[in-house]
N, C-alpha and C positions, 0 to 999 in steps of 0.2 A: 198482348201479352193473353196468357192462358191462365185463368185461376182454378186450382186444384183445388177444393176442400174436401180432406180426408174422414171417412165416418171409423167410427172403430174395427170395421169388419174390412176394409181396402186395405190390400196390400201392398206397394208401390217400391219398385225396385229402379234406382236408377245410376247405368254407366255414364261416371263424368269421367269429362277426359281432364279438368282441371279441378279442384277441390281446397278451398276455404273456407274450416271452419271458425274461424274468428276467434280460437285459441291463443293463435300467436301468428307470425307472420310467413310461417310455413304454408308453400301450396306443395298440394300433393297432386299428384300425375297418375291418372287411368285407376282410381279407383270404382266400387259396387257400393251404393249405400241403398239398404234395406230398412224401409219403413214399413209399421203397422201400428196398431191402436192407436195413429195421431203421433207416434214418435219414431225415434231415428233407433232402432235395433242393434244396428252395426255397421261398420264403417272398413269392405277389406282392399285390398289389392287384386284389380282386376288379373287372370290368369290370360297366359295369350290363348287367342282363341275360345276363352272359355263362353259356355252355355251356362244360360239359366234356368237352373233346374225345374220341370213342372210343379204345379202346386199341389199340393198335397192337405189333406184332413180340413180344417177352417180356412185353408188359403186359395178360396177358387174367386175372390174379387181381385185376383191378380194383374198388377198392369206394369207394363216396364217400357221405361222413357232410355233409348238409346241414344244419351247427351254423350259423345266421345268428343264432338265436337261444339262441345258446351262446357261454360262456369261455373259451378258450383257456389251461390257464400250463402251466408245466414239472410234473411231480410234484414230489411235495414230500420233504423225509426229515426226521428225527428225528434229531436229534445225540445224544440221551441216552436210551436206553430200556433195560429188565431183563428179559431174554426170560423168567430164572429164576422174575421173579415176576407176581402178577396181577393184586396192587392189594385182594386181601381175606384170601388165606387167611397163615397165619404165612409168614415170610420165609425158613424151610429146611424145606418140605414135603419128603416123600419124594421121591429123584430120576423113579424110577416115574410117581409122580402129577404132577410138571410133565410130561416127555414128553407125557404124556398131553393137557396142553394148549397145545402149542406149537402143533398147526395152527391152533387156532383165534386166537392171537395174532397170526398170523401172516396169518390170513386178514382180519380185523377191520381190521389195518394196511394193510396191501389196498384196503377196503372204502372207507377214507379218504382215497387219493389217497397213500397213502406208499410211495416209492418204493426205498427205502433207508434205513437206521438204524442206529446206532452200538451197541453194544452195550457199557453199562458196569460188566459183569465179572459172577460168580457163583462160589462154592468151587466148586463142581461142573460146572463146562461148560457147563452147558447153552448161554451163547447159542455155544460152539466149534460145540456140538451143531447148534444149529439152523443157523447158516450152510454146514457142511458139507453139511447133510440141503438145504438149497437150493440147492447146488452141486452136489449129485449128483442134482437134480429129483427128489428124493425128496420133499420137499416143497413146494407154492409159496407162496411170499411175496415179501418182498421181500429186497434185496440188503442180505448181513448183514456190519459190520462188528463182530468180535469181540474183546474186549478179556482173553477168558481170568478168570482168576485177578484180579483189585484186587491192588495193589500196599499193605499195612498194615503197621504197626507191632503185630507182637506184644501179646496183654494190651487193645490198641485196642477204637476203635467199629469195626463193620465184618465182623465173623464168617462173617455172609453172603454176604462178597462176597470173600471169599478168606483161606490160613490162617493169617498172620500172619508178620512178618521180623525177625529184630533186625539192630541196626547190624552186626555183624560177619558176617552171614547175606546181606547185601543185593546184592552179586554174584552168589554162590552162586543167588541167589532169581530174581534176572531172569534168569540165564543159561537156569532151568529154565522159565523163565516162555517166552521167547524160543522156547524148542526145540518149542511147540505153536504155531507158525506163527502169532502175534497178528495183527492189522490196526492195535493203536494197545495205549499202554500206559495203564491206568487205575490214578491214583496216589490215593490218601487221606492230605492233608493235614492234616483237623480233624475232630470229631468234626460233631454234627449242631445242628442250631437248635432252643433250647428253645423248646416251645408254652407256657410255665410262666413263665416270666420274660425280659421282652423284652430284648433284644439277647444275648444269653447263648447261648453256643454250646460246643461240644466242644472238649476241646484240643486243641492240635498234636502232631502226631505226628510227623512228622521236623523235622530239621536243616536248614539254609540246604544244607550241605554232603553230606549223604545225598540232598535234591533234586536237587542237581545232579550226584550220580553217577548217578540213576535217567534223569537227562535225556540226558548223555551214554551211557549204554550202551544207552537205544533210539535215540539218535542215532548212533549207529555202526552200525545195524542198517534204516536206514531209518525209524524210527517217532514217529511223534507223541506225545507225553502229556497227557490229558487227566487233570485234578485238580482233584478232590471238593475246594472250599475255603469255608468258609462263614466270617464273621470276617474284618475287614479285614488283622486282623493274618497271618492264611494266606494270606491274596491277596495280601499285599507279600510273603512267601517264594517263589509261587510267578512274582510277576514277576519276583525275584532269582534265580531259579533257571533262567529261561528256559522254563517249560511252553508248551506250544501253545494251550489254551484252559483257562478258568477254569471251571469245572461249578459252579451253582448261585449261590457271589460272594454269599450273604446276606449285609449290613451291609458293604457294601463302599462306599470312599470316593468322592469327586470326581477327589481326588488318584492313585487306586490308575488310576479309568478313564482318566484323563488317561495317565497311566505304558505304562498297555494301549494306548491308542490311537497311541502313540509306536512301541512294540516291534511290533505287528502281532500279540499275544496275544487271540485270539476271548474270547468270556462266551457262554455260554449259561446264562441265568438261572434256567431250569424254575422260573416262578412256577408253577403247578397245584397242585406238590405239599403248598403251605401254601395258596394260596385255597380248594383244594377240602376241608381242615378247616374252613374260616370259614364255608364253606356246609351243611358237618354239625353245624356249633353247636350245644348242647340249653339251654335258658333256668338250668338248672342250674349251667351251666360259664360263666357272664358275664366275667367276671376271664380266663378261660384266651381267651374269643371276640375279649377286647379285644387280647390280645399278639400273637395269629394275623391281624387284625384291623389292626394296626399295623406288622408284618411285611412280609406280601404288599402291602401300599398304600404299603410304601418303598421295597419293589424295581420296585414299578412306576415311581416316581419316580425310580430311577437307570438303567432303560432306557429310560427320556425323555432324559434325561439322556447316557446313554453313545450313543442316538443322533444326537445333536446336536455330541459331541465326534468323532465319527467312529469309533468303536470297533467292529470287528468282529464285528456281534451273529446268532448261529444259534439255530435255534429247539430246544426239547429239551425233554422232558417229564416223567423221570425214571419214563416209565410202569411199570406193576410194582409203584411205591411206593403206602403205602396211600392208596387209594380215589381212586388213578389209571390208571382202566383205557387198554390198548396201546387207539389209534386215537381212542378218543372224547376221551380228554386232549389228545389233538392241538390238535384244532380249538377246546376249550375252552383252550389257550394262545394261540392266532392270536388268540383275542378278547379274552384279556388283554393281549395286544400294544397294541392300538387301545384299549382301558380305557388303556393307558398312555399312548396321544397319538399311537402310531405312523398313518401311513396305511396303508389296504388296502395299495398299493404298496409302503412299505419292510416291512410283514410279510412280503410275500410275498418280496421280497428276501431278507430274514432266512430264511425256508421252504427257499429254493430257490438260489439263487444263492452266498450268504454257508454255506448251513450242507452245500453240495456241496464249497466249499472248505475247512472246516473238515473234515470228514470224507476230505480227499484222493483227492477225487474232481471236481473242478472240469474234467477233462475228458473225463468224458460225461455226469454229470449236471448238474441245475441250472438248464441255461440252452437255450431252443428256438433255436436256428440250422441251417444250413445245414450237412451234414457231421457233424452231431453226434447221438448216439444217438439213437431215436426214446422219449421216456417224457413223456407227457402227460397233462393232465387234461379233461376236457369238462366244462364246469357249464354248470347252467340258467341261462339269463336272461345278463344284464349283472351281475357280479356290482359292478363297480367305480359300477355308478347305483345300488345299494342295499348299501354296505360293513358293516355292521350283520347281514345277511343270513346264516343259515347256509345253507353250502354247501350245493347240492344236485350230487353229482361224476354224471354220466349213465355217463362211460366213463372208463377207467384205459387208454392205449396205451403198448405197449412191445415192445421187441424180444423174438423169442422165447428162452425159456432155454435155453445149454446147459449140456448138461455139463461141470464142471471135471473133468481127471485129479487124480489123486489124487497130491496132493504138488506140486501146478503153480499152486496158488491165490496170486495176487496182493498183499504187503502196499502199502497206498496208503502 
């Protein structure tokens, strides 16, 4: 994969065999995309035997990419990652070890066409470190939307994600978190899914009143709330409190999905963390394998139902969780959406336009259109003619990174 970063003087023309803009499910054939000043300027139908005119005026830095045998799609977004985790090691290795792996994780995301990630938090603020290093051009990587520490109940699940709080300390905890200039609030509402007993999930951490307080404080500072919630009981609490997105949502019910569709609450199903455990099962643990199989297959059925009901579906991998690699896990998640019954077009809408909306970046990412920043992927062949085939990304195009002054980072 070749990364092309566009400066303001660069002029790029792409002759695309197929173009998926992310605006809707339509695929446009044989179009020419004009880009300069880091933005898409126009999209035109290619005329038969048309030639690109010679550069004039300030268009000396012109480059033409003959991509008639390629498909152009918007850059992909991962709505749920953990940059502090690598999918292999203990969830809490030493901070210096984590920092040594940051460059590799960010490079892997770019290699798989991911232009932005939403970090789900960690207790050492590694996600915030990643964001700031990318912003300051000390590291090359996707845009990072960081949560800082996850908000969790003291003594409950998630010690590697945040220090924990009590009901009395909740307002103080939120104030301390907001001082870190986070991009969204991550809250742990339930524990995790059992791989031994089908349908069992760790207990609820917060009451409805406490969750409402978290959402209210976040809203006063213009921040969205992403809620870790597995079990339908946890999902129902989140809906009642008005969170912006349900993360994981294992064992979610049809009634909850209908209510989410009505209220515009997004869902990030993160199938791969469970599905990958099924792929790694061993014969001596058949009982465990059956639980895992039933759990992720149910999740696939609910994804299909959510699509039918009009729930805002995004794509997130929980990258860094056991067995889930940054970048690689994203492609696995996209295949699982298609296994669930979504078309490639529906899957890509979830991965681009929908995910940009969920992450608060709908004005800059997720869509290819005139006037929009040029975040594009060029893939070999017509991917819609072979929807089950692995993506072969040839180019990732994006505006050149610019250093963001300290203290000026704007939350979405």
